[in-house]
Structures are given as structure tokens and as C-alpha cells.
C-alpha positions as CSV (number, residue, x, y, z in Angstrom):
1,M,-29.9,-93.7,124.8
2,K,-33.2,-92.6,123.4
3,V,-33.5,-90.7,120.1
4,A,-36.7,-88.8,119.0
5,I,-37.0,-87.6,115.4
6,I,-39.7,-85.4,113.8
7,A,-39.9,-85.9,110.0
8,A,-41.9,-83.0,108.6
9,N,-40.3,-82.8,105.2
10,G,-40.7,-85.3,102.4
11,G,-37.9,-85.0,99.9
12,M,-35.0,-87.4,99.1
13,F,-32.5,-85.6,101.2
14,D,-34.9,-85.5,104.1
15,A,-35.3,-89.2,103.9
16,Y,-31.6,-89.9,103.9
17,K,-31.2,-87.6,106.9
18,V,-34.0,-89.2,108.9
19,F,-33.2,-92.9,108.1
20,N,-29.5,-92.5,108.3
21,I,-29.7,-91.1,111.8
22,A,-32.4,-93.5,112.9
23,T,-30.6,-96.7,111.7
24,A,-27.2,-95.5,113.0
25,A,-28.8,-94.8,116.4
26,V,-30.7,-98.1,116.6
27,A,-27.5,-100.0,115.5
28,T,-25.8,-98.6,118.7
29,D,-28.7,-100.0,120.8
30,A,-30.6,-96.7,121.1
31,E,-34.3,-96.7,121.3
32,V,-35.5,-94.6,118.3
33,G,-38.9,-93.1,117.4
34,I,-39.8,-91.1,114.4
35,F,-42.9,-88.9,114.2
36,F,-43.9,-88.4,110.5
37,T,-46.1,-85.3,109.9
38,F,-47.2,-83.3,106.9
39,E,-44.8,-83.9,103.9
40,G,-42.8,-86.3,106.1
41,L,-45.6,-88.8,105.7
42,N,-44.2,-89.3,102.1
43,L,-41.2,-91.1,103.7
44,I,-43.4,-94.0,104.9
45,H,-46.1,-93.9,102.2
46,K,-46.2,-97.3,100.4
47,E,-45.5,-95.7,97.0
48,G,-44.4,-92.2,98.0
49,H,-41.0,-93.2,99.5
50,K,-40.1,-94.9,96.2
51,N,-40.4,-91.6,94.2
52,L,-39.2,-88.8,96.5
53,P,-38.2,-85.5,94.9
54,M,-34.7,-84.2,94.7
55,P,-34.1,-80.4,94.8
56,P,-33.5,-79.0,91.4
57,G,-29.8,-79.1,90.3
58,T,-28.9,-81.9,92.6
59,E,-29.5,-84.8,90.2
60,H,-25.7,-85.6,90.3
61,F,-26.2,-86.9,93.8
62,Q,-28.0,-90.0,92.5
63,E,-24.8,-91.2,90.8
64,G,-22.9,-90.3,94.0
65,F,-25.3,-92.4,96.1
66,K,-24.7,-95.4,93.7
67,K,-20.9,-95.0,93.7
68,A,-20.8,-94.8,97.5
69,N,-23.1,-97.8,97.9
70,V,-25.6,-95.8,99.8
71,P,-28.8,-97.9,100.1
72,P,-31.9,-96.6,98.3
73,I,-34.6,-95.1,100.4
74,D,-37.0,-98.1,100.2
75,Q,-34.2,-100.3,101.6
76,L,-33.4,-97.8,104.4
77,V,-37.1,-97.8,105.3
78,S,-37.2,-101.6,105.5
79,M,-34.0,-101.6,107.5
80,A,-35.4,-99.1,110.0
81,S,-38.5,-101.2,110.4
82,E,-36.7,-104.5,110.7
83,M,-34.3,-102.9,113.3
84,G,-37.2,-101.9,115.5
85,V,-37.4,-98.1,114.9
86,K,-40.8,-96.9,116.2
87,M,-42.6,-95.1,113.4
88,I,-45.6,-92.9,114.2
89,A,-47.7,-91.4,111.5
90,C,-49.5,-88.2,112.5
91,Q,-53.2,-88.8,112.8
92,M,-54.1,-85.1,112.4
93,T,-52.1,-84.8,109.2
94,M,-53.6,-88.1,107.9
95,D,-57.1,-86.7,108.5
96,V,-56.3,-83.4,106.8
97,M,-54.8,-85.3,103.8
98,S,-57.5,-88.0,103.7
99,L,-55.0,-90.8,104.2
100,E,-55.6,-94.1,105.9
101,K,-53.1,-96.4,107.7
102,E,-53.4,-98.8,104.7
103,H,-51.6,-96.1,102.6
104,F,-48.4,-96.6,104.6
105,I,-45.8,-99.3,105.0
106,E,-46.5,-102.2,107.4
107,G,-45.6,-101.8,111.1
108,I,-46.3,-98.1,111.7
109,D,-48.3,-96.7,114.5
110,V,-50.8,-93.9,114.1
111,G,-51.0,-91.3,116.8
112,G,-51.1,-87.7,117.6
113,A,-48.6,-85.2,119.0
114,V,-49.3,-86.6,122.5
115,T,-48.2,-90.1,121.3
116,F,-44.9,-88.7,120.1
117,L,-44.4,-86.4,123.2
118,T,-44.9,-89.4,125.5
119,F,-42.1,-91.2,123.6
120,A,-39.9,-88.1,123.4
121,K,-40.3,-86.7,126.9
122,D,-37.2,-88.4,128.2
123,A,-35.2,-88.6,124.9
124,D,-31.5,-87.9,125.1
125,V,-31.5,-86.6,121.5
126,T,-34.3,-84.8,119.7
127,L,-34.0,-83.9,116.0
128,T,-36.3,-82.3,113.4
129,F,-35.9,-82.7,109.7
């Protein structure tokens, strides 16, 4: 199976959705690729993924995550990387936001929409968060 994910949003809940699906899929031997664009780049930013915003009024989820032993986002990012999830940072968005590859976690690729489309063209599952 092949799973292609577009991460265009950069909040805490978005990160959990993206990395939960990605790590679950790769754990079942799927090939997984994530294209991070616009605010989604926060999810792989060296510092940004450690301080993702929660929607107002949802602070109680933090305690629920702890009680349920849900790994923090930085751990999920590391797990995804170690498990071989292909992570592509959008070059156009990086240019618009004046970001360089060095701003992001180790092991990512930088590419444009064509790079992601080449990966996703024969995906069994395509998701956008």
C-alpha cells in the first residue's frame, strides 16, 4: 500500500492527525510520503513542532493526551522519520516564507508540487490535513 498525505495546517491537532496516520500506515508496511506546505511546515520545523498551537478551549486535551500515553509531537516526528516516512517540504512555501532546509528537522527532502505528485500518482490512499 502507498499513502500520500498533504499537511497544509500547522496546529497541534493537525500534527496528531498527520503523524498518527503516517506512523500507523508505515507500521503496516505501507510506503508513506507527506508533503508539508504553508502552515504545515510548522510540523517539521526544528522548533515549531515543539510549540504547536491548540485551538482555544481545547486545553483539556493536553491532560487527556498524557493520561492516554499519547506520545508528544516531537516524539511522533522522530518516530515517523526513523520508520522511513518520506517528508517533503514545499520549496515554493519555503521561498515565500524565507525558510531554508536548515530550519527543519534532519532527513527531510525539499521539493515542489511535482515532487509530491510523482510520489502520489499511484497512491492507494491520499489525505489532506
